N, C-alpha and C positions, 0 to 999 in steps of 0.2 A: 767430141768423144763418142757420141752416138753414131755418127757417120763412120768413124773408124772401126767401131765394133761391128757395124753392118757390113762393111768391106771385108773384115776378117772372117765373118760367118759365111759370106758368099764364097771367099776363096777356099775355105775349108770344105764347104759343100762340093765345090768343083773338084778339089783333091780327091774327096771320097768317091765321087762319080767317075773319075777318070783313072788316076793312079792306082786306086784300091778297088776299082770295079771288079776285078777277078775274084777278090775275097767275097764280095757280096754275091756274085753270080755262081760261085762254086757250088756244085751239086752236093747235097747232103740229105740222105733219106734216114730218118730216125725210126728205131724200133720201139720208141716209147708211145704211150697212149694218153696224151694230155687231154684234159677236159676244156673245151674251148666254148666261150659264150659269146653271142653277138646279137644283133638285131638293131632296128632303128632306135636312136637315142630316145630316152624317156619311156622305155618300154618295160622297165623292170630288170635290166641286166644287172645292175648293182645289187639289188635285193637278192636275186638268184645267186650272185657271186658270193655274198655274205653267207647265205645259207649253206651252199656247198662247201665253203671254207670251214664251216663248223664240223664238217665230217672228219673223224680221225684219220681217214686215209688220204685226204686231198688238200693240197695247199693251193689256195686261189688268192693271191695277194692283190695289191692295188693295180689299177689299169696301167699297163706299160706301153701298149701299141707295138710291141716287138714283133708280133707276128705279121705285120703289115708295113712297117717302116722300111724305107729303101736305103737310108744312110743314117749313120750314127755320128752327128757332129759333136763337138765338145759341149755345146749348150744342151743337147739332148742327154749326153752322158751325165752332165751335172744334175740335170733334173731328175734322171733315173736314179742317180746315186742318193739323192734326198728321199725320193719316193720309197725306195727299197731299202734304205738304210745300209747300203753296201758302199764302201769308200771308192772314190773315183779311180785311185790307183789300182784297186783290185779289178774293177771293170776293164780298165786299160790293159791290165796283165792278161785277163781272160781273152780279150780280143787278140792280143799278140800271140797268145798260145793256142789259138784254135785255127783250124785250116779254112774255115768259111763262116759267113754270118749266121746261118742257121745252126752250125755247131756251137757257135758262141751262145746263141739263144737257149740251146738244150743244156749247155754247161752251167749257164747262169741259173736257169729254173731248177736244175738238179741241186745246185747249191742252196737255193732258197727252200726247196721242199726238204732237204736234209736238215737245214737250220730249224724248220718247223717240226721236225721229227715225223714227217709223213712219207709214205712211199710213191705218192703220185702227185704231179703238179698240173695246174691249169692256168689259163689266161682269159681274162675278160676284157673286152673292149666292144662297144657297139660296132665299130668299123670292121670287126673281124668278119661280119656277114658279107661284106663287099670283096673279100679276099680268100673265099673258100677254095678256089682252084690252087692257089699258092699254098695255103696251109696244108691241104691234103696231099699235095705233091711232096712236101717235106716231112709231113707227119701223117703217113697213110692210115695209121691206127688211131688217130684222134677221134674224139667223139664231140660233136658240135650241138649245142643247145641254141636253138633260135628262139628268142623271146619275141612275142608279138603282142601288141596291145590295141585295143579299139583305136582306129585312126583318128577318130574325133577327139577322144581324150589326148592321144599323142600330139595332135596338132595343137590343141590348146596349151599343152606343156612346152612344146617347141617354140610357140609363139613368144614365150617369156623366158627362153633359155639363151645364155646362161643367166641364172638368177643371182649368183654371187661371184665374188672374187676375193682371193686371200690378200690382206694387207697387213704386213707385220704379224702374221700368224692369226689374224682375225678375220672372220667371215663378214664381208661387206656386201649388203644387198644392192643389186643393180635395178635399173629401170628399163629392161630390155623389152622391145616390142617388134617382133619380126613379122614380115608379111605372111598372112595366112596361106596364100596359094603356094609359097615356097616350102612352108612347113608340110603341107599336104603332099606335094610332089616328093619331098624327101622321104615321107613315110612309104609312098607307093614304091619308089625306087629301091629303097633298102629292104623292104619286105619281099618284093619280087626277086631280089637278088639271092635271098635265101631259098625261097621256094623252088628254085631250079634244082636243088638237091632233094626235093621230095621223092621218097622211095629209096633213098641211099640209106643202108643200115646204120651208117655213121652219123646220121642226121635226125634230130627230133624237134618238133614244134611245141612250145609251151606258151600258152596264153597267160598273160599277166593276171587276168581276171580269174582264171582257175587257181593260180598260185595264191591269191589272196582270199578267194571264197572257199576253195577246197584244198587247204594247204597241205595236209598230210597225204591225202590221195594223190595229189599232183607230185609231190616230192617222192613217194613210193614208185611212181612211174618213171621219174627221172633217174633215181638210183638203180632201178631195174636195168634201164637203158645203159647206164654207166657200168653195169656189172659189179656193183658195190653193194655190200650188205647194208640193211636198213639200220639207221641209228637215230633214235628218237631225239637226240640232242639237236638235230638240225632244225627242229620246230621251235627250239629255245635259243636260236641264234643270237638274240638280243642280249642274252645273259653272258656272253663271251666277250672278253676284252682282249684285244691284240693289237700290235703296232699298225697292222694294215687297215684297221678300222678307225684310226684316229680322224677327226674332222678335217684336218689339212690334207689327208690322203683322198678324200672324196668330198670336196666342198659344195659340189652340186646336189649331193644326196644325203643330206643330214638325217633323213627319216629311215634310212636303210639299216640302221643298227637299233631301230626301236621296234616294238611289237607291231604287227600288221595293223595298218589303219586303212579304212575304205572310203575316206572322204573324197579322194581324187577319182574314184570310179563313178563314171557318168558325169563328170564335171562339164562336159560339153552342153548338157541340157540347160545349165545356167549361164553359160558363156557364149554360145553360138547365137548370132542373130539370124534372121531369116536369110539374109544375103550370105552369111557364112555357110549356112546349110546348103544354099544353092551352089556355091563355089565348090564345097566338098563333094557333093554328088556329081558335079560335072568332071571333076578330076579323078575321084577315087570311089565313087559310088559302087561300081561293079566289084572292086576288090573287097570292099566292106562286106558285100553280099556273099562273095566267094569264100571269105573267112568265116561266115555264119554269124556276123555281128548284127545283121538285120535280114529279114526275109526279101525285102525289095527296097527300092528308093523312095518309098512313101512315108518316111519318118519325119 
């Protein structure tokens, strides 16, 4: 049964990449101005997403990956249907009724933001930071928020990521332990991918530490960048309930709907061994200094 399902999935992916390749590649340049969030995983992208989604003008729902996906298989559509609470047949109809993949993406997000009663939509996924060229080519008026976190804390978090998986609607804790050097290289790779856009007026960097230590001041800067009026409700994001904030929609980030906590800030001081420090400095010490997290590599 598993082998048959695997073969069916491979055949459909092949179909999408060949027979329907033109639909995915067709040019579509949108006039909309979505809010896009990305950055290395475990850098506060979900927290920022929930805060911005609290604003009355912006819909920012669960992570979809739609801005960087290359194909939409039945399995992906089924997963998208559950996450967005849109019937599969509606998604299929939207795909048939749109001339290109990014026209479908725009149509879907327009429906979602209308359902939420908001004039603007956005999308959050850490991997968005790796696909900015593609995103800006289809949404030239998009605004991108690059979340950056101290690489030492990020590496500590990535080392035990994913922390949970959903089983029958329940969050089950995992015993993950990834190689530290891979976690550090991932941080460097993802952060530097975003930094290429420094100086572009559509791009802003927000440090996770600023978001939790100077919450209102940081959010004021973000909403000024987005050209949206300030609304103090965004600082009380944890008081809002919505379908997109259910635990099964973001199983790896249960704390993102709670008041800000600072226990994860500086966790590397308790978790890094001397060897861990040496490895980090060799791989990412210079970037850490460039970003202003330390004056030099003598920490």
